[in-house]
GUKE-155607 format. One record per residue (C-alpha): residue number from 0; residue in three letters; chain; x, y, z. Coordinates in Angstrom, 2 decimals. Layout:
BEGIN
   paba   vexti   zado         X         Y         Z
    NUM     Ala      A         X         Y         Z
...
# end
This chain:
BEGIN
   paba   vexti   zado         X         Y         Z
      0     Met      A    100.01     79.57    119.65
      1     Lys      A    102.43     76.55    118.53
      2     Gln      A    106.01     77.37    118.56
      3     Ser      A    107.38     74.42    115.92
      4     Lys      A    110.96     73.82    116.42
      5     Ile      A    112.70     75.88    113.71
      6     Ser      A    116.29     75.25    112.11
      7     Val      A    118.56     78.16    112.21
      8     Val      A    121.41     78.31    109.69
      9     Val      A    124.40     80.46    110.98
     10     Pro      A    127.12     81.05    107.87
     11     Met      A    130.57     81.94    109.81
     12     Tyr      A    133.63     82.98    108.71
     13     Asn      A    136.26     83.97    111.08
     14     Glu      A    134.02     85.04    113.95
     15     Gln      A    135.82     83.62    117.07
     16     Ala      A    134.61     86.69    119.30
     17     Thr      A    131.42     85.82    118.57
     18     Ile      A    130.47     82.39    117.92
     19     Glu      A    130.29     81.05    121.62
     20     Thr      A    127.99     83.70    122.28
     21     Val      A    125.70     82.96    119.72
     22     Leu      A    125.58     79.13    120.02
     23     Asn      A    124.78     80.29    123.60
     24     Gln      A    122.01     82.39    122.95
     25     Leu      A    120.81     80.33    120.45
     26     Asp      A    120.69     77.30    122.77
     27     Ile      A    118.60     78.48    125.44
     28     Leu      A    115.70     79.13    122.86
     29     Glu      A    113.12     76.27    123.42
     30     Phe      A    111.85     76.90    119.86
     31     Val      A    115.62     76.13    118.44
     32     Gly      A    115.27     72.81    117.13
     33     Glu      A    118.86     72.38    115.50
     34     Ile      A    121.52     75.01    114.77
     35     Ile      A    123.50     74.20    111.47
     36     Val      A    127.28     76.23    111.41
     37     Val      A    128.41     76.23    108.06
     38     Asp      A    132.05     77.32    108.70
     39     Asp      A    133.32     79.30    105.25
     40     Gly      A    137.20     78.27    105.60
     41     Ser      A    137.89     80.43    108.87
     42     Ser      A    141.52     80.72    109.78
     43     Asp      A    140.75     81.55    113.34
     44     Gln      A    139.50     79.49    116.30
     45     Ser      A    135.84     79.77    114.86
     46     Val      A    135.75     75.70    114.27
     47     Ala      A    137.36     75.01    117.21
     48     Leu      A    135.25     76.96    119.70
     49     Thr      A    131.75     75.48    117.43
     50     Lys      A    133.56     72.30    118.16
     51     Ala      A    133.61     72.35    121.73
     52     His      A    130.24     73.60    122.54
     53     Pro      A    128.69     71.17    124.40
     54     Ser      A    125.34     71.36    122.74
     55     Lys      A    123.48     68.28    120.55
     56     Lys      A    121.86     70.98    118.53
     57     Val      A    124.81     72.41    117.24
     58     Lys      A    126.08     70.73    113.82
     59     Leu      A    129.25     71.91    112.18
     60     Ile      A    129.78     71.54    108.65
     61     Gln      A    133.00     73.09    107.00
     62     His      A    133.67     74.21    103.66
     63     Asp      A    137.64     73.62    102.84
     64     Lys      A    138.15     77.22    101.01
     65     Asn      A    136.09     80.57    101.65
     66     Ala      A    133.14     80.19     99.11
     67     Gly      A    131.35     83.32    100.15
     68     Lys      A    128.54     83.68    102.61
     69     Thr      A    125.82     82.27    100.07
     70     Ala      A    127.76     79.34     99.52
     71     Ala      A    127.17     78.79    103.09
     72     Leu      A    123.72     79.57    103.00
     73     Lys      A    122.98     76.93    100.13
     74     Thr      A    124.88     74.44    102.63
     75     Gly      A    123.29     74.99    105.26
     76     Phe      A    119.76     74.70    103.44
     77     Gln      A    120.27     71.46    102.35
     78     Ala      A    121.60     70.07    105.93
     79     Val      A    118.13     71.18    107.85
     80     Thr      A    115.68     68.73    108.94
     81     Leu      A    112.71     70.95    109.85
     82     Glu      A    109.84     73.03    108.15
     83     Leu      A    110.81     76.17    109.74
     84     Ile      A    114.59     77.93    108.72
     85     Val      A    115.92     81.20    109.70
     86     Ile      A    119.27     82.70    109.19
     87     Gln      A    121.42     84.10    112.01
     88     Asp      A    124.88     85.55    111.24
     89     Ala      A    127.85     84.79    113.49
     90     Asp      A    128.78     87.92    114.42
     91     Leu      A    126.03     89.33    116.93
     92     Glu      A    124.78     92.33    115.14
     93     Tyr      A    121.39     90.74    115.34
     94     Asp      A    119.98     89.48    118.96
     95     Pro      A    118.95     86.05    118.71
     96     Gln      A    116.30     86.62    121.39
     97     Glu      A    114.10     88.67    118.47
     98     Leu      A    113.95     85.39    116.52
     99     Val      A    110.34     84.62    118.34
    100     His      A    109.25     88.16    116.59
    101     Val      A    110.60     87.06    113.26
    102     Cys      A    108.80     83.76    113.52
    103     Glu      A    105.65     84.71    114.91
    104     Pro      A    104.12     85.42    111.72
    105     Leu      A    105.22     81.84    110.70
    106     Trp      A    103.53     79.93    113.62
    107     Ser      A    100.33     81.92    113.12
    108     Gly      A    100.13     80.73    109.77
    109     Arg      A     99.88     84.16    108.20
    110     Ala      A    102.86     84.39    106.48
    111     Asp      A    105.33     81.87    104.19
    112     Val      A    108.39     84.03    104.57
    113     Val      A    109.43     86.69    107.01
    114     Tyr      A    112.16     89.36    106.80
    115     Gly      A    113.19     91.03    109.81
    116     Ser      A    113.71     94.70    109.06
    117     Arg      A    116.25     97.05    111.00
    118     Phe      A    114.48    100.21    109.39
    119     Leu      A    111.15     98.81    111.53
    120     Val      A    113.41     99.44    114.91
    121     Arg      A    111.68     97.48    118.27
    122     Lys      A    114.20     98.48    120.33
    123     Ala      A    117.68     99.39    119.60
    124     Gln      A    119.68    100.53    116.43
    125     Arg      A    123.56    101.21    117.26
    126     Val      A    123.99    104.42    115.00
    127     Leu      A    126.82    103.89    112.07
    128     Tyr      A    127.76    104.75    108.56
    129     Phe      A    125.31    107.14    106.65
    130     Tyr      A    126.48    105.80    103.16
    131     His      A    125.59    102.05    104.84
    132     Tyr      A    121.75    103.08    105.32
    133     Leu      A    121.76    104.99    102.10
    134     Gly      A    123.17    102.19    100.01
    135     Asn      A    120.72     99.74    101.82
    136     Cys      A    117.71    101.92    101.03
    137     Thr      A    119.15    102.46     97.52
    138     Ile      A    119.13     98.74     96.94
    139     Thr      A    115.90     98.12     98.68
    140     Phe      A    114.22    100.48     96.37
    141     Phe      A    115.31     99.45     93.34
    142     Ser      A    114.41     95.72     94.49
    143     Asn      A    111.06     96.91     95.08
    144     Leu      A    110.62     98.69     91.63
    145     Phe      A    111.30     95.38     90.03
    146     Thr      A    109.64     92.72     92.53
    147     Asn      A    106.65     95.28     93.42
    148     Lys      A    106.70     94.70     96.59
    149     Asn      A    106.91     97.63     99.59
    150     Met      A    110.02     95.91    101.65
    151     Thr      A    111.92     98.57    103.89
    152     Asp      A    114.87     95.89    104.28
    153     Val      A    116.21     93.47    101.99
    154     Glu      A    119.62     93.30    102.92
    155     Thr      A    118.56     92.19    106.21
    156     Cys      A    120.27     88.92    107.66
    157     Tyr      A    116.95     87.84    109.54
    158     Lys      A    115.20     85.87    107.08
    159     Ala      A    112.58     82.94    107.74
    160     Phe      A    111.03     80.35    105.13
    161     Arg      A    109.21     77.74    104.99
    162     Ala      A    111.47     75.15    104.20
    163     Ser      A    110.07     74.05    101.12
    164     Leu      A    110.43     77.68     99.43
    165     Ile      A    114.28     77.96    100.08
    166     Lys      A    115.53     74.35     99.90
    167     Asp      A    114.30     74.03     96.64
    168     Met      A    115.42     77.38     95.52
    169     Pro      A    117.79     77.16     92.73
    170     Ile      A    120.53     80.08     93.71
    171     Ile      A    123.20     80.70     91.38
    172     Ser      A    124.70     84.00     93.24
    173     Glu      A    128.05     84.69     94.75
    174     Gly      A    129.12     86.56     98.05
    175     Phe      A    126.48     88.70     99.40
    176     Gly      A    124.30     88.30     96.17
    177     Phe      A    122.02     85.85     98.44
    178     Glu      A    119.89     88.64    100.00
    179     Ile      A    118.75     90.13     96.15
    180     Glu      A    118.61     86.63     94.62
    181     Val      A    116.11     85.12     96.94
    182     Thr      A    114.32     88.25     97.50
    183     Ala      A    113.20     88.32     93.86
    184     Lys      A    112.76     84.77     93.18
    185     Val      A    110.44     84.47     96.70
    186     Ser      A    108.36     87.79     95.39
    187     Lys      A    107.75     85.99     92.07
    188     Thr      A    106.12     83.02     93.96
    189     Asn      A    102.30     83.18     95.76
    190     Ala      A    104.44     83.45     99.15
    191     Arg      A    102.86     85.74    101.91
    192     Ile      A    105.75     87.78    102.37
    193     Tyr      A    105.81     89.85    105.86
    194     Glu      A    108.44     92.19    107.48
    195     Thr      A    108.47     92.49    111.39
    196     Pro      A    110.74     95.33    113.09
    197     Ile      A    113.89     94.02    114.65
    198     Ser      A    116.66     95.73    116.66
    199     Tyr      A    120.57     95.61    114.72
    200     Tyr      A    123.95     96.27    116.65
    201     Gly      A    125.86     97.01    113.83
    202     Arg      A    129.74     96.83    113.87
    203     Thr      A    132.49     98.85    112.15
    204     Phe      A    134.99     97.44    109.98
    205     Glu      A    137.67     97.58    112.90
    206     Glu      A    135.27     95.23    114.71
    207     Gly      A    135.07     92.76    111.52
    208     Lys      A    132.29     93.88    109.23
    209     Lys      A    132.58     92.13    105.87
    210     Ile      A    130.35     94.13    103.21
    211     Thr      A    131.80     96.84    101.31
    212     Trp      A    130.73     98.94     98.25
    213     Leu      A    131.80     96.47     95.48
    214     Asp      A    128.84     94.48     96.87
    215     Gly      A    126.11     97.26     96.29
    216     Val      A    127.49     97.28     92.72
    217     Ala      A    126.98     93.69     92.37
    218     Ala      A    123.63     93.95     94.13
    219     Ile      A    122.33     96.38     91.40
    220     Trp      A    123.15     93.67     88.87
    221     Tyr      A    121.35     90.85     90.47
    222     Ile      A    118.20     92.89     90.90
    223     Ile      A    118.36     93.23     87.56
    224     Lys      A    119.78     89.87     86.62
    225     Phe      A    117.14     87.77     88.79
    226     Asn      A    113.98     89.64     88.17
    227     Ile      A    113.96     90.38     84.28
    228     Phe      A    116.42     87.25     83.06
    229     Leu      A    114.55     84.16     84.29
    230     Thr      A    116.10     80.75     83.71
    231     Gln      A    113.83     77.78     82.74
    232     Glu      A    114.96     76.29     85.95
    233     Thr      A    113.80     79.33     88.09
    234     Lys      A    110.52     79.10     85.98
    235     Asn      A    110.20     75.68     87.16
    236     Tyr      A    111.04     76.45     90.78
    237     Ile      A    108.25     79.07     90.83
    238     Ser      A    105.63     76.39     89.09
    239     Glu      A    106.58     74.00     92.11
    240     Ala      A    106.48     76.76     94.83
    241     Asn      A    103.20     77.88     94.18
    242     Arg      A    101.62     73.90     94.07
    243     Asn      A    103.54     73.16     97.63
    244     Leu      A    101.78     76.50     98.70
    245     Ser      A     98.61     75.54     97.52
    246     Gln      A     98.58     72.55     99.69
    247     Ile      A     99.95     74.17    102.45
    248     Arg      A     96.89     76.40    102.45
# end
């Protein structure tokens, strides 16, 4: 199976403790063609450490102020130059060595979108907050009710796409709303969506975890908003995405 090069988008906000390791681990993967780091207004040494990284694969883009993960991802998507895109958080909760498993359904031609599920554990998962687990399951359940997909982990970081599916998507949510919005919109296309098991090495709040219960409340609203109230822009995106997918196949 040919492992075509992929673009990795890395949203970053105050991750000086881990960003060097993330970049090193991504850099050694031969199938990673470019690493787009989008700094979302960090106030620590994250930017300096990224600039000091010697790899030519790394491209740094900076936001003037913190605008949230969704904004950082939107910026990164527009900067990629390759046909396959994967999201990699900068906090090492996800192991870059497992990207090969996330990309395999794309390389084989079986999938157009792949989610790495933390609940189909491949090797290891750190035991942490039950209420986060319960919240994630609840959000995924409600998302599935509206999309009619049998997914296990819509909030996962590891999502891989054909570039045309995500670069052309109108994304209007804020904060951590990307996970719900993209799931709703891609589910309305004819994209073949796969899940693959991944390991998960979560962080505590003391170690820098940023998501809170308020993000969970926002996610419920986003599920309703992006599954029921379709704008004309979204309808146009769905039609164009389906045309592109039919040409690829």
